[in-house]
C-alpha positions as CSV (number, residue, x, y, z in Angstrom):
1,M,36.0,-22.2,-45.9
2,H,34.2,-18.9,-46.1
3,E,32.4,-17.9,-42.9
4,K,28.6,-17.9,-43.1
5,P,27.4,-14.5,-41.9
6,L,24.0,-15.5,-40.4
7,I,24.0,-17.3,-37.0
8,E,20.9,-19.0,-35.6
9,I,20.9,-19.8,-31.9
10,R,18.2,-22.3,-31.0
11,C,17.6,-22.8,-27.3
12,Y,15.6,-25.8,-26.1
13,R,13.9,-26.3,-22.7
14,L,13.8,-30.0,-22.2
15,R,11.2,-32.0,-20.3
16,A,12.1,-33.2,-16.9
17,G,14.4,-36.2,-16.9
18,K,15.0,-36.1,-20.7
19,A,18.3,-34.1,-20.9
20,Q,20.6,-37.1,-21.1
21,M,18.5,-38.9,-23.7
22,F,18.2,-35.7,-25.8
23,D,21.9,-35.1,-25.7
24,Q,22.6,-38.7,-26.8
25,L,20.1,-38.5,-29.6
26,M,21.6,-35.2,-30.8
27,R,25.2,-36.4,-30.7
28,E,24.6,-39.8,-32.2
29,Q,21.8,-39.2,-34.7
30,S,20.6,-35.6,-35.3
31,L,23.9,-33.8,-35.5
32,P,25.4,-36.3,-38.0
33,L,22.3,-36.0,-40.1
34,L,22.5,-32.2,-40.0
35,R,26.2,-32.2,-41.0
36,S,25.7,-34.8,-43.8
37,S,22.9,-32.6,-45.2
38,G,25.4,-29.7,-45.5
39,C,24.3,-27.7,-42.4
40,E,27.1,-26.0,-40.5
41,V,26.7,-26.8,-36.8
42,V,28.8,-24.3,-34.9
43,Y,27.9,-25.6,-31.4
44,A,25.6,-28.1,-29.7
45,G,25.5,-28.8,-26.0
46,A,23.8,-28.5,-22.7
47,S,23.8,-25.2,-20.7
48,L,26.4,-25.2,-18.0
49,D,24.1,-23.8,-15.3
50,H,20.7,-25.3,-16.4
51,P,21.0,-28.9,-17.5
52,E,17.4,-28.9,-18.8
53,H,18.4,-26.3,-21.4
54,Y,20.3,-27.2,-24.6
55,V,21.7,-24.9,-27.3
56,L,22.1,-25.5,-31.0
57,I,24.0,-22.9,-33.0
58,R,24.0,-23.1,-36.8
59,A,25.4,-20.9,-39.5
60,Y,23.9,-19.9,-42.9
61,H,24.8,-17.7,-45.8
62,D,21.5,-15.8,-45.6
63,Q,17.9,-16.2,-44.7
64,A,17.1,-18.0,-48.0
65,D,19.9,-20.4,-47.2
66,R,18.5,-21.0,-43.8
67,E,15.0,-21.7,-45.1
68,Q,16.2,-24.0,-47.8
69,S,18.5,-25.9,-45.5
70,Q,15.9,-26.4,-42.8
71,Q,13.2,-27.4,-45.3
72,A,15.5,-30.0,-46.9
73,F,16.6,-31.4,-43.5
74,Y,13.2,-31.4,-41.7
75,S,11.4,-32.9,-44.7
76,S,13.9,-35.6,-45.2
77,A,13.0,-39.3,-44.7
78,A,16.3,-39.7,-42.6
79,W,15.0,-37.1,-40.1
80,R,11.3,-38.0,-40.2
81,E,11.8,-41.8,-40.0
82,G,14.9,-41.4,-37.8
83,P,15.3,-39.5,-34.5
84,R,12.5,-37.0,-35.0
85,A,9.8,-38.5,-32.8
86,A,12.2,-39.3,-29.9
87,I,13.8,-35.8,-30.1
88,L,10.4,-34.0,-30.1
89,D,9.3,-36.1,-27.1
90,C,12.2,-34.6,-25.1
91,I,11.4,-30.9,-25.9
92,E,9.1,-28.8,-23.8
93,S,9.7,-25.6,-25.8
94,S,12.3,-23.9,-28.0
95,V,13.1,-20.4,-29.2
96,D,15.3,-19.2,-32.0
97,F,17.5,-16.1,-32.3
98,L,19.0,-14.9,-35.5
99,Q,22.0,-12.6,-35.6
100,Q,24.8,-11.5,-37.9
101,R,28.1,-13.3,-37.1
102,S,29.9,-10.0,-37.5
103,L,28.0,-8.4,-34.7
104,L,28.6,-11.4,-32.4
105,N,32.3,-11.3,-33.2
106,Q,32.4,-7.5,-32.4
107,L,30.6,-8.1,-29.1
108,F,33.0,-10.9,-28.0
109,T,36.1,-9.0,-29.2
110,K,34.9,-5.8,-27.4
111,E,34.3,-7.9,-24.2
112,S,37.7,-9.6,-24.4
113,N,39.4,-6.2,-24.9
114,E,37.5,-4.6,-22.0
115,Q,38.6,-7.5,-19.8
116,G,42.2,-7.4,-20.9
117,L,42.0,-10.8,-22.6
């Protein structure tokens, strides 16, 4: 499989007491829907040091692929009639970061080399 060069990192801040429910909804409902729609989920999980924070990392070919993929997913009946309302109820806020995979790879390789890993 060819690596998709655009990485989206979405960070969620969850409402108090909703982290466990959000994680379960993501693992059991949202992630399978994303994957079945063709979205490449690189990582999804809670922050190690802030349990009320959750990270979703997805990969795309380019910005147009990202827009098309998200439009198709978020407008689908499976999402709208499925876990959407319950997931949105768990989220206090979110922020997205876009970056080139090659830059992230360089940063991690440089850090590993500097640490002797």
